[in-house]
N, CA, C and O atoms as CSV, one atom per row, in Angstrom:
chain,resi,resn,atom,element,x,y,z
A,1,MET,N,N,0.883,-1.188,-0.056
A,1,MET,CA,C,0.051,0.016,0.003
A,1,MET,C,C,0.874,1.238,-0.009
A,1,MET,O,O,1.865,1.313,0.717
A,2,ALA,N,N,0.509,2.237,-0.821
A,2,ALA,CA,C,1.307,3.550,-0.934
A,2,ALA,C,C,1.048,4.374,0.276
A,2,ALA,O,O,-0.050,4.420,0.832
A,3,LEU,N,N,2.162,5.057,0.680
A,3,LEU,CA,C,2.222,5.996,1.994
A,3,LEU,C,C,0.870,6.899,1.841
A,3,LEU,O,O,0.116,7.014,2.807
A,4,ASP,N,N,0.623,7.454,0.755
A,4,ASP,CA,C,-0.551,8.325,0.536
A,4,ASP,C,C,-1.684,7.712,1.082
A,4,ASP,O,O,-2.265,8.291,2.000
A,5,GLU,N,N,-2.151,6.490,0.614
A,5,GLU,CA,C,-3.320,5.915,0.637
A,5,GLU,C,C,-3.323,5.312,2.103
A,5,GLU,O,O,-4.372,5.257,2.745
A,6,ALA,N,N,-2.214,4.899,2.569
A,6,ALA,CA,C,-2.215,4.580,4.157
A,6,ALA,C,C,-2.592,5.691,4.901
A,6,ALA,O,O,-3.435,5.532,5.784
A,7,VAL,N,N,-1.910,7.260,4.609
A,7,VAL,CA,C,-2.133,8.092,5.336
A,7,VAL,C,C,-3.768,8.570,5.170
A,7,VAL,O,O,-4.369,8.984,6.161
A,8,ASP,N,N,-4.246,8.505,4.221
A,8,ASP,CA,C,-5.613,8.740,3.927
A,8,ASP,C,C,-6.589,7.737,4.719
A,8,ASP,O,O,-7.739,8.084,4.991
A,9,GLU,N,N,-6.125,6.589,5.043
A,9,GLU,CA,C,-6.966,5.740,5.633
A,9,GLU,C,C,-6.984,5.753,7.068
A,9,GLU,O,O,-7.959,5.434,7.750
A,10,ALA,N,N,-5.736,6.181,7.553
A,10,ALA,CA,C,-5.299,6.407,9.095
A,10,ALA,C,C,-5.931,7.707,9.457
A,10,ALA,O,O,-6.296,7.876,10.620
A,11,VAL,N,N,-6.104,8.710,8.498
A,11,VAL,CA,C,-6.758,10.089,8.954
A,11,VAL,C,C,-8.275,9.621,8.906
A,11,VAL,O,O,-8.961,9.993,9.858
A,12,ASP,N,N,-8.749,9.030,8.148
A,12,ASP,CA,C,-10.126,8.473,8.165
A,12,ASP,C,C,-10.506,7.919,9.519
A,12,ASP,O,O,-11.501,8.300,10.137
A,13,ALA,N,N,-9.553,6.881,10.001
A,13,ALA,CA,C,-9.814,6.287,11.083
A,13,ALA,C,C,-9.721,7.117,12.302
A,13,ALA,O,O,-10.384,6.793,13.287
A,14,LEU,N,N,-8.966,8.148,12.323
A,14,LEU,CA,C,-8.931,9.277,13.421
A,14,LEU,C,C,-10.169,10.142,13.450
A,14,LEU,O,O,-10.626,10.590,14.501
A,15,ARG,N,N,-10.697,10.361,12.254
A,15,ARG,CA,C,-11.780,11.360,12.113
A,15,ARG,C,C,-13.117,10.631,12.531
A,15,ARG,O,O,-14.084,11.274,12.939
A,16,ARG,N,N,-13.123,9.211,12.405
A,16,ARG,CA,C,-14.221,8.269,13.091
A,16,ARG,C,C,-14.109,8.052,14.326
A,16,ARG,O,O,-15.050,7.532,14.926
A,17,GLY,N,N,-12.830,8.431,15.038
A,17,GLY,CA,C,-12.469,7.977,16.425
A,17,GLY,C,C,-12.573,6.445,16.594
A,17,GLY,O,O,-12.885,5.896,17.650
A,18,ASP,N,N,-12.302,5.866,15.528
A,18,ASP,CA,C,-11.818,4.308,15.674
A,18,ASP,C,C,-10.487,3.961,16.179
A,18,ASP,O,O,-9.521,3.809,15.431
A,19,GLU,N,N,-10.447,3.846,17.350
A,19,GLU,CA,C,-9.134,3.577,18.189
A,19,GLU,C,C,-8.803,2.319,17.806
A,19,GLU,O,O,-7.578,2.197,17.799
A,20,ALA,N,N,-9.386,1.314,17.478
A,20,ALA,CA,C,-8.816,-0.019,17.078
A,20,ALA,C,C,-8.246,0.055,15.704
A,20,ALA,O,O,-7.304,-0.678,15.403
A,21,ALA,N,N,-8.756,0.894,14.852
A,21,ALA,CA,C,-8.260,1.116,13.458
A,21,ALA,C,C,-6.959,1.573,13.603
A,21,ALA,O,O,-5.970,1.031,13.112
A,22,VAL,N,N,-6.976,2.989,14.563
A,22,VAL,CA,C,-5.811,3.652,14.636
A,22,VAL,C,C,-4.705,2.941,15.062
A,22,VAL,O,O,-3.617,3.055,14.497
A,23,ARG,N,N,-4.916,2.125,16.130
A,23,ARG,CA,C,-3.879,1.166,16.664
A,23,ARG,C,C,-3.250,0.056,15.449
A,23,ARG,O,O,-2.054,-0.164,15.259
A,24,SER,N,N,-4.323,-0.518,14.754
A,24,SER,CA,C,-3.822,-1.177,13.728
A,24,SER,C,C,-3.054,-0.630,12.495
A,24,SER,O,O,-2.314,-1.368,11.846
A,25,TRP,N,N,-3.213,0.466,12.234
A,25,TRP,CA,C,-2.537,1.441,11.413
A,25,TRP,C,C,-1.252,1.914,11.967
A,25,TRP,O,O,-0.403,2.193,11.121
A,26,LEU,N,N,-0.905,2.075,13.299
A,26,LEU,CA,C,0.156,2.276,13.930
A,26,LEU,C,C,1.097,1.104,13.877
A,26,LEU,O,O,2.281,1.258,13.578
A,27,VAL,N,N,0.552,-0.116,14.179
A,27,VAL,CA,C,1.351,-1.394,14.085
A,27,VAL,C,C,1.654,-1.409,12.561
A,27,VAL,O,O,2.817,-1.291,12.176
A,28,TYR,N,N,0.689,-1.543,11.745
A,28,TYR,CA,C,1.057,-1.655,10.446
A,28,TYR,C,C,2.288,-0.875,9.733
A,28,TYR,O,O,3.190,-1.371,9.057
A,29,ALA,N,N,2.045,0.649,10.112
A,29,ALA,CA,C,3.194,1.523,9.831
A,29,ALA,C,C,4.444,1.179,10.281
A,29,ALA,O,O,5.365,1.162,9.464
A,30,SER,N,N,4.684,0.850,11.644
A,30,SER,CA,C,5.780,0.436,12.147
A,30,SER,C,C,6.385,-0.780,11.595
A,30,SER,O,O,7.600,-0.807,11.396
A,31,ALA,N,N,5.585,-1.858,11.315
A,31,ALA,CA,C,5.953,-3.168,10.782
A,31,ALA,C,C,6.655,-2.791,9.387
A,31,ALA,O,O,7.538,-3.496,8.900
A,32,ASN,N,N,6.198,-1.660,8.816
A,32,ASN,CA,C,6.694,-1.506,7.541
A,32,ASN,C,C,7.499,-0.398,7.207
A,32,ASN,O,O,7.634,0.068,6.076
A,33,GLY,N,N,8.079,0.039,8.350
A,33,GLY,CA,C,8.938,0.997,8.168
A,33,GLY,C,C,8.486,2.677,7.783
A,33,GLY,O,O,9.315,3.516,7.431
A,34,GLN,N,N,7.209,2.910,7.914
A,34,GLN,CA,C,6.825,4.172,7.448
A,34,GLN,C,C,6.848,5.181,8.495
A,34,GLN,O,O,5.870,5.619,9.100
A,35,GLU,N,N,7.969,5.478,8.634
A,35,GLU,CA,C,8.565,6.594,9.727
A,35,GLU,C,C,7.592,7.788,9.695
A,35,GLU,O,O,7.205,8.185,10.794
A,36,GLN,N,N,7.173,8.373,8.671
A,36,GLN,CA,C,6.274,9.528,8.592
A,36,GLN,C,C,4.928,9.228,9.124
A,36,GLN,O,O,4.415,10.035,9.899
A,37,LEU,N,N,4.267,8.084,8.764
A,37,LEU,CA,C,3.113,7.817,9.113
A,37,LEU,C,C,2.950,7.497,10.680
A,37,LEU,O,O,1.992,7.826,11.380
A,38,VAL,N,N,4.028,6.825,11.056
A,38,VAL,CA,C,3.940,6.686,12.615
A,38,VAL,C,C,4.095,7.863,13.469
A,38,VAL,O,O,3.535,7.965,14.561
A,39,GLU,N,N,4.902,8.798,12.933
A,39,GLU,CA,C,5.057,10.130,13.532
A,39,GLU,C,C,3.768,10.760,13.593
A,39,GLU,O,O,3.427,11.343,14.622
A,40,PHE,N,N,2.884,10.684,12.403
A,40,PHE,CA,C,1.661,11.426,12.132
A,40,PHE,C,C,0.751,10.979,13.224
A,40,PHE,O,O,0.183,11.789,13.956
A,41,LEU,N,N,0.600,9.552,13.343
A,41,LEU,CA,C,-0.268,8.914,14.171
A,41,LEU,C,C,0.027,9.219,15.637
A,41,LEU,O,O,-0.920,9.461,16.385
A,42,LEU,N,N,1.148,9.223,16.047
A,42,LEU,CA,C,1.602,9.636,17.418
A,42,LEU,C,C,1.336,11.085,17.728
A,42,LEU,O,O,0.819,11.427,18.792
A,43,ARG,N,N,1.696,11.939,16.781
A,43,ARG,CA,C,1.251,13.175,17.157
A,43,ARG,C,C,-0.090,13.553,17.116
A,43,ARG,O,O,-0.474,14.628,17.577
A,44,ARG,N,N,-0.878,12.678,16.555
A,44,ARG,CA,C,-2.405,12.895,16.970
A,44,ARG,C,C,-3.052,11.804,17.805
A,44,ARG,O,O,-4.131,11.281,17.528
A,45,GLY,N,N,-2.355,11.534,18.767
A,45,GLY,CA,C,-2.729,10.855,19.990
A,45,GLY,C,C,-2.717,9.521,19.979
A,45,GLY,O,O,-3.136,9.008,21.016
A,46,ALA,N,N,-2.258,8.568,18.866
A,46,ALA,CA,C,-2.037,7.286,19.007
A,46,ALA,C,C,-1.117,7.001,20.196
A,46,ALA,O,O,-0.164,7.699,20.544
A,47,ASP,N,N,-1.548,5.865,20.767
A,47,ASP,CA,C,-0.709,5.302,21.714
A,47,ASP,C,C,0.337,4.282,21.663
A,47,ASP,O,O,0.053,3.085,21.706
A,48,ALA,N,N,1.458,4.685,21.579
A,48,ALA,CA,C,2.631,3.641,21.148
A,48,ALA,C,C,2.566,2.294,21.833
A,48,ALA,O,O,2.969,1.271,21.280
A,49,ASN,N,N,1.968,2.321,23.238
A,49,ASN,CA,C,1.857,1.051,23.832
A,49,ASN,C,C,0.766,0.254,23.600
A,49,ASN,O,O,0.758,-0.864,24.116
A,50,GLU,N,N,-0.256,0.651,22.851
A,50,GLU,CA,C,-1.335,-0.077,23.048
A,50,GLU,C,C,-1.367,-1.124,21.965
A,50,GLU,O,O,-1.316,-0.701,20.810
A,51,PRO,N,N,-1.436,-2.267,22.135
A,51,PRO,CA,C,-1.403,-3.444,21.154
A,51,PRO,C,C,-2.739,-3.465,20.260
A,51,PRO,O,O,-3.879,-3.145,20.599
A,52,ASP,N,N,-2.247,-3.957,18.957
A,52,ASP,CA,C,-3.310,-4.320,18.044
A,52,ASP,C,C,-4.068,-5.532,18.419
A,52,ASP,O,O,-3.638,-6.141,19.399
A,53,ASN,N,N,-5.107,-5.992,17.831
A,53,ASN,CA,C,-5.956,-7.149,18.184
A,53,ASN,C,C,-5.034,-8.394,18.283
A,53,ASN,O,O,-5.464,-9.415,18.820
A,54,ASN,N,N,-3.990,-8.345,17.863
A,54,ASN,CA,C,-3.158,-9.572,17.840
A,54,ASN,C,C,-2.088,-9.540,19.108
A,54,ASN,O,O,-1.314,-10.464,19.356
A,55,GLY,N,N,-2.172,-8.492,19.752
A,55,GLY,CA,C,-1.235,-8.309,21.145
A,55,GLY,C,C,0.024,-7.639,20.673
A,55,GLY,O,O,0.942,-7.439,21.468
A,56,THR,N,N,0.107,-7.285,19.410
A,56,THR,CA,C,1.415,-6.907,18.862
A,56,THR,C,C,1.542,-5.232,19.059
A,56,THR,O,O,0.682,-4.531,18.526
A,57,THR,N,N,2.384,-4.749,19.657
A,57,THR,CA,C,2.594,-3.308,19.883
A,57,THR,C,C,3.597,-2.689,18.613
A,57,THR,O,O,4.434,-3.388,18.043
A,58,ALA,N,N,3.381,-1.467,18.339
A,58,ALA,CA,C,4.000,-0.770,17.329
A,58,ALA,C,C,5.571,-1.024,17.449
A,58,ALA,O,O,6.185,-1.314,16.422
A,59,LEU,N,N,6.278,-0.921,18.737
A,59,LEU,CA,C,7.488,-1.362,18.953
A,59,LEU,C,C,7.936,-2.790,18.583
A,59,LEU,O,O,9.044,-2.913,18.062
A,60,MET,N,N,7.212,-3.829,18.794
A,60,MET,CA,C,7.403,-5.252,18.300
A,60,MET,C,C,7.375,-5.461,16.859
A,60,MET,O,O,8.118,-6.257,16.283
A,61,ALA,N,N,6.314,-4.571,16.166
A,61,ALA,CA,C,6.135,-4.757,14.793
A,61,ALA,C,C,7.603,-4.128,14.155
A,61,ALA,O,O,8.180,-4.756,13.267
A,62,ALA,N,N,8.034,-3.126,14.562
A,62,ALA,CA,C,9.062,-2.269,14.058
A,62,ALA,C,C,10.452,-3.122,14.351
A,62,ALA,O,O,11.306,-3.271,13.477
A,63,ALA,N,N,10.565,-3.632,15.608
A,63,ALA,CA,C,11.580,-4.357,16.186
A,63,ALA,C,C,11.983,-5.771,15.266
A,63,ALA,O,O,13.103,-6.093,14.869
A,64,GLY,N,N,10.814,-6.416,15.093
A,64,GLY,CA,C,10.937,-7.622,14.322
A,64,GLY,C,C,11.303,-7.500,12.875
A,64,GLY,O,O,11.825,-8.443,12.281
A,65,ASN,N,N,11.038,-6.347,12.290
A,65,ASN,CA,C,11.150,-6.122,10.920
A,65,ASN,C,C,12.596,-5.162,10.567
A,65,ASN,O,O,12.966,-4.759,9.465
A,66,GLY,N,N,13.231,-4.968,11.881
A,66,GLY,CA,C,14.471,-4.200,11.618
A,66,GLY,C,C,14.377,-2.879,11.414
A,66,GLY,O,O,15.426,-2.404,10.977
A,67,HIS,N,N,13.398,-2.014,11.589
A,67,HIS,CA,C,13.321,-0.686,11.382
A,67,HIS,C,C,13.624,0.095,12.438
A,67,HIS,O,O,12.786,0.498,13.245
A,68,GLU,N,N,15.056,0.385,12.484
A,68,GLU,CA,C,15.610,1.173,13.432
A,68,GLU,C,C,15.369,2.607,13.765
A,68,GLU,O,O,15.372,3.139,14.875
A,69,ARG,N,N,15.162,3.123,12.605
A,69,ARG,CA,C,14.524,4.559,12.841
A,69,ARG,C,C,13.011,4.586,13.601
A,69,ARG,O,O,12.851,5.363,14.542
A,70,VAL,N,N,12.059,3.827,13.215
A,70,VAL,CA,C,11.067,3.542,13.866
A,70,VAL,C,C,10.976,2.996,14.980
A,70,VAL,O,O,9.951,3.231,15.621
A,71,VAL,N,N,11.883,2.208,15.496
A,71,VAL,CA,C,12.221,1.713,16.848
A,71,VAL,C,C,12.666,3.138,17.856
A,71,VAL,O,O,12.255,3.418,18.983
A,72,ASP,N,N,13.577,3.827,17.048
A,72,ASP,CA,C,14.156,4.992,17.782
A,72,ASP,C,C,12.965,5.846,18.099
A,72,ASP,O,O,12.750,6.133,19.276
A,73,LEU,N,N,12.176,6.276,17.151
A,73,LEU,CA,C,10.889,6.993,17.278
A,73,LEU,C,C,10.068,6.834,18.420
A,73,LEU,O,O,9.834,7.701,19.263
A,74,LEU,N,N,9.515,5.306,18.386
A,74,LEU,CA,C,8.609,4.898,19.350
A,74,LEU,C,C,9.326,5.079,20.693
A,74,LEU,O,O,8.618,5.605,21.552
A,75,ILE,N,N,10.490,4.781,21.043
A,75,ILE,CA,C,11.182,4.712,22.093
A,75,ILE,C,C,11.134,6.137,22.543
A,75,ILE,O,O,10.748,6.301,23.700
A,76,ARG,N,N,11.446,7.176,21.866
A,76,ARG,CA,C,11.480,8.558,21.956
A,76,ARG,C,C,10.123,8.973,22.627
A,76,ARG,O,O,10.044,9.741,23.585
A,77,ARG,N,N,9.051,8.355,21.991
A,77,ARG,CA,C,7.612,8.818,22.027
A,77,ARG,C,C,7.099,8.026,23.416
A,77,ARG,O,O,5.979,8.247,23.877
A,78,GLY,N,N,7.922,7.195,23.960
A,78,GLY,CA,C,7.294,6.613,25.195
A,78,GLY,C,C,6.937,5.046,25.003
A,78,GLY,O,O,6.378,4.457,25.928
A,79,ALA,N,N,7.162,4.575,24.168
A,79,ALA,CA,C,6.844,3.021,23.891
A,79,ALA,C,C,7.727,2.247,25.286
A,79,ALA,O,O,8.841,2.608,25.667
A,80,GLU,N,N,7.199,1.520,25.678
A,80,GLU,CA,C,7.765,0.538,26.771
A,80,GLU,C,C,8.343,-0.472,26.211
A,80,GLU,O,O,7.813,-1.204,25.375
A,81,LEU,N,N,9.726,-0.591,26.741
A,81,LEU,CA,C,10.364,-1.806,26.140
A,81,LEU,C,C,9.973,-3.226,26.547
A,81,LEU,O,O,10.057,-4.192,25.788
A,82,ASN,N,N,9.555,-3.269,27.762
A,82,ASN,CA,C,9.187,-4.537,28.161
A,82,ASN,C,C,7.701,-5.061,28.144
A,82,ASN,O,O,7.282,-5.994,28.830
A,83,LEU,N,N,7.105,-4.447,27.414
A,83,LEU,CA,C,5.503,-5.124,27.389
A,83,LEU,C,C,5.672,-6.238,26.490
A,83,LEU,O,O,6.472,-6.268,25.555
A,84,GLN,N,N,4.894,-7.127,26.818
A,84,GLN,CA,C,4.640,-8.648,26.332
A,84,GLN,C,C,3.525,-8.810,25.455
A,84,GLN,O,O,2.504,-8.158,25.677
A,85,ASP,N,N,3.594,-9.662,24.404
A,85,ASP,CA,C,2.451,-10.073,23.509
A,85,ASP,C,C,1.763,-11.200,24.114
A,85,ASP,O,O,2.016,-11.471,25.288
A,86,ILE,N,N,0.955,-11.865,23.479
A,86,ILE,CA,C,0.099,-12.876,24.014
A,86,ILE,C,C,0.973,-14.117,24.109
A,86,ILE,O,O,0.535,-15.182,24.544
A,87,ASN,N,N,2.160,-13.955,23.708
A,87,ASN,CA,C,3.093,-15.235,23.792
A,87,ASN,C,C,4.100,-14.813,24.867
A,87,ASN,O,O,4.965,-15.664,25.074
A,88,GLY,N,N,4.174,-13.840,25.505
A,88,GLY,CA,C,4.988,-13.335,26.582
A,88,GLY,C,C,6.164,-12.858,26.045
A,88,GLY,O,O,7.135,-12.852,26.802
A,89,PHE,N,N,6.328,-12.404,24.768
A,89,PHE,CA,C,7.290,-11.976,24.100
A,89,PHE,C,C,7.630,-10.448,23.953
A,89,PHE,O,O,6.759,-9.765,23.413
A,90,THR,N,N,8.656,-9.892,24.317
A,90,THR,CA,C,9.030,-8.563,24.352
A,90,THR,C,C,9.368,-8.222,23.144
A,90,THR,O,O,9.478,-9.159,22.353
A,91,ALA,N,N,9.607,-6.961,22.673
A,91,ALA,CA,C,10.403,-6.427,21.204
A,91,ALA,C,C,11.391,-6.960,20.976
A,91,ALA,O,O,11.698,-7.203,19.808
A,92,LEU,N,N,12.273,-7.339,22.127
A,92,LEU,CA,C,13.585,-8.014,22.078
A,92,LEU,C,C,13.556,-9.161,21.370
A,92,LEU,O,O,14.417,-9.435,20.534
A,93,ILE,N,N,12.603,-9.883,21.641
A,93,ILE,CA,C,12.602,-11.352,21.024
A,93,ILE,C,C,12.584,-11.486,19.252
A,93,ILE,O,O,13.336,-12.228,18.621
A,94,PRO,N,N,11.650,-10.677,18.716
A,94,PRO,CA,C,11.528,-10.997,17.456
A,94,PRO,C,C,12.673,-10.045,16.892
A,94,PRO,O,O,12.987,-10.243,15.718
A,95,ALA,N,N,13.312,-9.068,17.563
A,95,ALA,CA,C,14.542,-8.510,16.811
A,95,ALA,C,C,15.760,-9.367,16.767
A,95,ALA,O,O,16.652,-9.415,15.920
A,96,ALA,N,N,15.595,-10.033,17.875
A,96,ALA,CA,C,17.056,-11.009,17.998
A,96,ALA,C,C,16.665,-12.157,16.975
A,96,ALA,O,O,17.409,-12.534,16.070
A,97,CYS,N,N,15.415,-12.658,17.234
A,97,CYS,CA,C,14.914,-13.953,16.269
A,97,CYS,C,C,15.274,-13.599,14.655
A,97,CYS,O,O,15.844,-14.341,13.855
A,98,PHE,N,N,14.907,-12.616,14.493
A,98,PHE,CA,C,15.001,-12.293,13.004
A,98,PHE,C,C,16.279,-11.628,12.584
A,98,PHE,O,O,16.363,-11.160,11.449
A,99,ASN,N,N,17.388,-11.551,13.523
A,99,ASN,CA,C,18.632,-11.069,13.406
A,99,ASN,C,C,18.815,-9.680,12.956
A,99,ASN,O,O,19.320,-9.460,11.856
A,100,HIS,N,N,18.510,-8.914,13.585
A,100,HIS,CA,C,18.488,-7.304,13.773
A,100,HIS,C,C,19.343,-6.668,14.957
A,100,HIS,O,O,18.887,-6.003,15.887
A,101,PRO,N,N,20.676,-7.007,14.736
A,101,PRO,CA,C,21.585,-6.582,15.989
A,101,PRO,C,C,21.536,-5.073,16.366
A,101,PRO,O,O,21.746,-4.646,17.501
A,102,ALA,N,N,21.215,-4.271,15.211
A,102,ALA,CA,C,21.180,-2.873,15.705
A,102,ALA,C,C,19.935,-2.562,16.646
A,102,ALA,O,O,19.897,-1.801,17.613
A,103,VAL,N,N,18.888,-3.381,16.086
A,103,VAL,CA,C,17.615,-2.902,17.047
A,103,VAL,C,C,17.785,-3.443,18.350
A,103,VAL,O,O,17.311,-2.825,19.303
A,104,VAL,N,N,18.547,-4.774,18.568
A,104,VAL,CA,C,18.771,-5.479,19.903
A,104,VAL,C,C,19.402,-4.446,20.506
A,104,VAL,O,O,18.925,-3.939,21.522
A,105,ARG,N,N,20.333,-4.093,20.056
A,105,ARG,CA,C,21.296,-3.171,20.860
A,105,ARG,C,C,20.446,-1.901,21.355
A,105,ARG,O,O,20.740,-1.451,22.462
A,106,ARG,N,N,19.518,-1.347,20.697
A,106,ARG,CA,C,18.830,-0.495,21.125
A,106,ARG,C,C,17.764,-0.781,22.320
A,106,ARG,O,O,17.416,0.009,23.198
A,107,LEU,N,N,17.419,-1.876,22.156
A,107,LEU,CA,C,16.254,-2.466,23.276
A,107,LEU,C,C,16.908,-2.901,24.252
A,107,LEU,O,O,16.152,-3.332,25.122
A,108,LEU,N,N,18.353,-3.012,24.589
A,108,LEU,CA,C,19.007,-3.620,25.712
A,108,LEU,C,C,19.279,-2.498,26.663
A,108,LEU,O,O,19.842,-2.720,27.735
């Protein structure tokens, strides 16, 4: 999905007050390294620590995909490093499992 289209859909979710959709968009943008969309959503009140319907936080999604800049942004904006998903994994686990050493260092 193109960034412009993602932004349009995320803005629509914000306007509707659809918190579940906003959470999903934040996790989606983080997983795909869309730093601008992540920043946009956070500036408009998205909670960096709120998990999506699968229990995944934005930090977990960014870390597991090796998106260092998004990880840094989320940490600066208050993302908790030790939140756990439904399996008990923190963001560190996918970063390590998928061999993203620079992200691992940021999370330690």
